MIDO-372929 format. One record per residue (C-alpha): x, y, z. Coordinates in Angstrom, 1 decimal. Each point is the difference from the previous one (the first is absolute). Layout:
N
       X       Y       Z
       X       Y       Z
...
# end
This chain:
222
       X       Y       Z
    18.1     9.9    -1.2
    -3.5     1.1    -1.0
    -0.3     1.4    -3.5
    -3.6     0.9     0.6
    -2.9    -0.4    -2.3
    -3.6     0.8     0.6
    -2.6     1.6    -2.1
     0.5     0.7    -3.7
     0.4     3.7     0.7
     3.3    -0.7     1.8
     1.7    -2.2    -2.5
     0.5    -0.3    -3.7
    -1.6    -2.5    -2.4
     1.8    -2.1    -2.5
    -1.1     2.4    -2.7
     1.2     3.0     2.0
     3.5    -1.6     0.6
     0.3    -1.0    -3.7
    -0.8     3.6    -1.1
     2.6     1.4     2.4
     2.6    -2.5    -1.3
    -0.7     0.9    -3.6
     0.3     3.7     0.8
     3.2    -0.6     1.8
     1.4    -2.1    -3.0
    -1.3     2.8    -2.4
    -2.1    -2.6    -1.8
    -3.4     0.7    -1.6
    -3.0    -2.0     1.3
    -0.3    -1.7    -3.4
     3.7    -0.9    -0.3
     0.8    -3.7    -0.4
     3.7     0.1     0.9
    -1.0    -0.9     3.6
    -3.5    -1.4    -0.3
    -2.6     0.2     2.8
     0.5    -3.8     0.5
     3.7     0.5     0.5
    -0.4     3.0     2.3
    -2.6    -1.9     2.1
     2.5    -2.8     0.5
     2.7     2.5     1.0
    -2.4     1.8     2.4
    -1.0    -3.3     1.7
     3.7    -0.9     0.3
     0.7     3.4     1.6
    -2.8    -0.6     2.5
     1.5    -3.4     0.8
     3.4     1.7     0.5
    -1.5     2.4     2.5
    -1.6    -2.9     1.9
     3.4    -1.7     0.2
     1.4     3.2     1.3
    -2.4    -0.2     2.9
    -2.9     2.2    -1.2
    -3.3    -1.5     1.0
    -3.4     0.8    -1.5
    -2.5     1.1     2.6
    -3.8    -0.1    -0.5
    -3.1     1.0     2.0
    -3.4    -1.7     0.0
    -2.9    -0.6     2.2
    -2.8    -2.5     0.8
    -3.2     0.1     2.0
    -0.7    -2.3     2.9
    -2.6    -2.7     0.5
    -1.2    -0.4     3.6
     1.5    -3.1     1.6
     3.0    -0.3    -2.3
     3.4     0.0     1.6
     2.3    -1.2    -2.7
     0.9     1.6    -3.4
     2.1    -1.3    -2.9
     1.3     2.9    -2.2
    -0.2    -0.1    -3.7
     2.7    -1.4    -2.4
     1.7     3.4    -0.5
     0.8     0.3     3.7
     3.5    -1.2     0.8
     0.3     1.4     3.6
    -2.5     1.9     2.0
     1.7     3.0     1.6
    -2.8     1.8     1.9
    -3.7    -0.4     0.7
    -2.5     2.7     1.1
    -3.4    -1.1     1.3
    -2.6     2.7    -0.1
     2.7     2.7     0.0
     1.7    -1.7     3.0
     3.6    -1.4    -0.7
     0.4    -3.6     1.1
     3.2    -1.5     1.4
     1.7    -3.0    -1.6
     1.1    -2.6     2.6
     1.1    -3.6    -0.1
    -2.2    -3.0     0.6
     1.7    -0.5     3.3
    -0.8     3.6     1.1
    -3.6    -0.6    -1.1
    -0.2    -3.1     2.3
     1.5     2.0     2.9
    -2.2     3.0    -0.4
    -3.3    -1.9    -0.5
     0.9    -2.9     2.3
    -0.3    -2.3    -3.1
    -3.6     1.0    -0.5
     0.1     2.4    -2.9
    -2.5    -2.0    -2.1
    -2.6     0.5     2.8
     0.2     3.8     0.0
    -2.3     2.4    -1.7
     0.6     3.8    -0.3
     2.2     2.6    -1.5
     3.4    -1.6    -0.9
     3.3     1.5     1.1
     2.5    -2.6    -1.1
     0.7    -2.4    -2.8
     2.5    -2.7    -1.0
     0.8    -1.7    -3.3
     0.6    -3.7    -0.8
     0.8    -1.7    -3.3
    -2.6    -2.5    -1.3
    -0.6    -2.0    -3.2
    -2.4     2.8    -1.0
     2.5     2.8     0.6
     0.8     2.2     3.0
    -2.8     0.0     2.5
    -0.6     3.0     2.3
    -1.7    -0.8     3.4
    -1.4     2.8     2.2
    -0.3    -0.1     3.8
    -3.8     0.0    -0.1
    -2.8    -0.7    -2.4
    -1.3     3.1    -1.9
    -3.0     1.4     1.8
    -1.8     1.4    -3.0
    -0.4    -0.4    -3.8
     1.2     2.8    -2.3
     2.8     1.5     2.0
     2.9     1.2    -2.2
     3.4    -1.6     0.6
     2.9     1.7    -1.9
     3.3    -1.7    -0.5
     3.4     0.8    -1.5
     2.1    -2.8    -1.5
     3.1    -0.9    -2.1
    -1.2    -1.0    -3.5
     1.1    -3.2    -1.7
     2.1     1.1    -3.0
    -1.8    -0.2    -3.4
     1.0     1.1    -3.5
    -1.8     2.9    -1.6
    -1.8    -1.0    -3.1
    -2.9     2.4    -0.7
     0.6     3.7    -0.7
    -2.1     0.9     3.1
     1.9    -2.3     2.4
     1.7     2.1     2.7
     3.5    -0.6     1.1
    -0.6    -0.4     3.7
     2.8     2.5     0.7
    -0.3     3.6     1.0
     0.8     2.5    -2.8
     3.4     1.0     1.4
     1.3    -3.3    -1.3
    -0.9     0.7    -3.6
     3.4     1.7    -0.7
     1.9    -3.2     1.1
    -2.4    -2.1    -2.2
     0.5     2.2    -3.0
     3.8     0.0     0.4
     0.0    -3.8     0.4
    -2.2    -0.4    -3.1
     2.4     2.3    -1.9
     2.9    -2.2     1.0
    -1.8    -3.2    -1.3
    -1.0     1.7    -3.2
     3.5     1.2    -0.8
     1.4    -3.4     1.0
    -2.2    -1.5    -2.6
     1.6     2.3    -2.6
     3.5    -1.0     1.4
     0.6     3.7     1.0
     2.3    -0.6     2.9
     1.0     3.6     0.6
    -3.6     1.2     0.4
    -0.8    -3.1     2.1
     2.7     0.9     2.5
    -1.1     3.6     0.2
    -3.6    -1.1     0.8
     1.3    -2.6     2.4
     1.6     2.8     2.1
    -3.2     2.1    -0.2
    -2.1    -3.0     1.0
     2.0    -0.6     3.2
    -0.2     3.6     0.9
    -3.7     0.2    -0.6
    -0.6    -3.2     2.0
     2.0     1.4     3.0
    -1.9     3.3    -0.1
    -3.4    -1.8    -0.1
     1.1    -2.2     3.0
     1.0     3.1     1.9
    -3.3     1.7    -0.7
    -1.9    -2.9     1.5
     2.2    -1.1     2.9
    -2.6     1.3     2.5
    -2.5    -2.6    -1.4
     1.9    -2.9     1.5
    -2.4    -0.4     3.0
    -3.4    -1.5    -0.8
    -1.4     2.1     2.9
     0.6     3.0    -2.1
    -2.5    -1.3    -2.5
    -2.7    -0.2     2.6
     0.6     3.1     2.1
     1.1     2.5    -2.7
    -1.2    -1.5    -3.3
     3.6     0.5    -1.1
    -0.6    -1.8    -3.3
    -2.1     2.9    -1.3
    -3.5    -1.5    -0.2
# end
């Protein structure tokens, strides 16, 4: 289930989330009862819980072509490429077998605008191969991808999740904070609120299940 990320304007930073948590716990910014360090740990735990619940962090990026290139290995943050657009033209993901059939096994001898791509795992990472060599240098290729999970450490690090999930994050952090104080009654109250907030966030984004929606409708809000 996509949880959607994107640009910083569409998600909260670690500092933003911590501020919301402190406001929710009615705690001043300079209070040491739950320190920034503790809250950061709880926030990262809450994000891990959302990932275990099936929420994925979606990113968008781009690169420019070099004439004659036909393969591309995404960066380390890219876990799974969802969609690719070459010069504003959506490309279709197919299998290696389909590529062989479509190109009669001669895709590495073709040059021109690409229409298809397939992915293979290599020692260097996932390798994307297009059905023809890029005809020009400097053409923009946009892509959407599932991010590899990473803890937030700097205040400006963004969560990777769309803002609708912040309520679930705040409730989960409140649960963990009160659990650290052995306040079981408050923990149970926030546990119920957390489950409700997570279900509502899921329902709000059920239409984002299809990667094609990313390409055709920019449904992730970029």
